[in-house]
Steps between C-alpha positions, in 0.01 A plus 500: 500500500226740411153381407431612145233446238672585172812290559474147639856390574384174651322409179804587293719277715253214475470545120880486462514181711213350300671578170831355622335183628302461176813545289687241710201265475490537118873436479469180704210381285702566184808319631301193612295487182801531263746307719757780452611755758647716220221581257607853409827689492377711796481188715879455483677691225832320526336161546271557201803564277689197631196276463457604135867429431480158666182414306683582177793281600269211591340517158840500336612206715203301377591577140865417565398164648286435186798598288724250680237227473464564126879489464501166682238371256715613210804318638293186562382506136854535378625221726232259379575580137872439561408166658340399171815601309717312744296183447536527122873568520553206731316271258704635211818433694388145569431445131835655408676275749322206339594608145863543603529130582583403141275193492221654291460508122391810312132400511505483880694824522243672279227382740698654787546813293123525448428512876787740569382735224144494635624578852722784376201647316294471816773676699483794260117500507484498880767770528326730249159455660595520865361829623341668799257786457638572153866474605704245312694303760754320279539708186733794572793503259647833595320702232130411508393671823197660338374158402572313823407782739841469674787742491871433533468577868251216548183554702469718807244398763372801700472350847550808716346840563766716342701550183838392644688180428390349832138501376580301187592139432672459164448183299815470296477475121681164523171350616323602181754460221409291200450131573418396144736261322703791364510661848614182674748377242624821345804469723629230262628791293730400217419131547133561433573720202732232357224239532256734318750572223570132462125440456491774237804386302725758653264793461439729794160457664304719734458358846129441561309280740386276214837432335681472828239246617543287186880502504527460873252207509700327228831548683352370826386192309844436350385625159589795284303679230709494186378588150140479621532155651573374851809279513705354782717770655782252536536490123524880453833671581493770774142420595385482861383166634236440766756470777637845417150649534470392861708791620266750330197330653663508840569869452132565416380292794734687734376829354140405580602381849678831562196696400270291724744544790488875452118487481499314836722766659272774359197313633653503848554874480145562381354284779713684752371830362138380537564401865668833574211688340250304711690586818530866401132520415398337829718738705378806310139390538550463873653848522220648296240336724664643811505845344158511336260238640253580772543350845135407538518445876652841558267673254196338659598660831541835325159454343326431831681795663399734216142370512475565877649850461259575216197394705626693802572812296153482340337476843708788641437709188126463555546616860733787400248627248252550784741708711401847363138429598605530866518876442121505470474400862678822598241731340 
C-alpha cells in the first residue's frame, strides 16, 4: 500500500471499527438499562410487531378476568338474595301447613295470616331491591328491560378476547325473572283470578303484588276475603283452603331452587373461565418474555466485548492518525 498524506486508509478503517464498537456498546447499554432486547422496530421488525400484539392480548386478558370476576360477584349477590326468599317461602309453607290442620279458630288463623302477609311483602321488597351495579336481579317480567338493565337474552359476560360465542358466557334470563309475589305465584292463573274476583264480589281485579299478597296470605291461613272481611275459607263455596295452597308454595320453592341451581352451574363456568384466563395469561407472558426480555448474562458479555473493541479501536485510531507523519522522515 502506498504511503500517502491526503488519504489515511488506516484511520478510516479504525474510525469505522470505533463507530461500530460504540454503536454495539450503546445498544448493550440500552438493552440492559431497559430490560428489553427489542426497544425499536429496527431491533427486530417481526418481533416488535408480535410483541405489541401480545401486549394488547395480555391487557385484554386482564380485563376479561375482571369481567368474569365481576360476573361471579353478580351471581353471588343473586344467590344470596334467593336464599332470603327461600327462607321466607319455607316459613310461609310451615305456617300454611300449620293452618291446614283444622284445629285453629279464626283468631289464630288471622295471627298466622299476619305473619304470612308480612313475609310475602318482604319477598316482594327483597326482589324489587335486589340489584348489582344498577342491574335488577329479580325484576324482569319480559317487558321492563329498560328498567331492570336486562334484555330477553339475559346477560352476556365477556370472558374472552374475541367477539365469537366462545368468548361469551350467557346468563339465561331465567335467573333474573321476577321473584316478587306476582312473579312467583302468577302461575296460579285462573285460580288466582278467581280468588281475586271472589274478594271483589265477582268483579275482575288487576293482578298486583299488593292484592295478590293479601289474598294469597288469607288463603294460606285458611281464610278468604269476602265483602271486605276475612272469614273461614271452609264456609265459602269454591274457595281454596290452606292445604290447597301448599302446592303453589311448593311450586314457588322449586322455582327458586331451580334458579339457584342454574346460578351454581353458571358460577362453575365463570370460575373455569377465570382459571383458563390465568393459564392463558401466564403462557402468553412467558412467550412475551422469551421474545422481548433481555438475557442480561448474554448482554453483559456483549457489553464487555464492545467496550474492549471500542478501547482498542480508539488506541489504533490514535496510532493510525500518526501514519502520514512518517512521510516527513523521507524528505
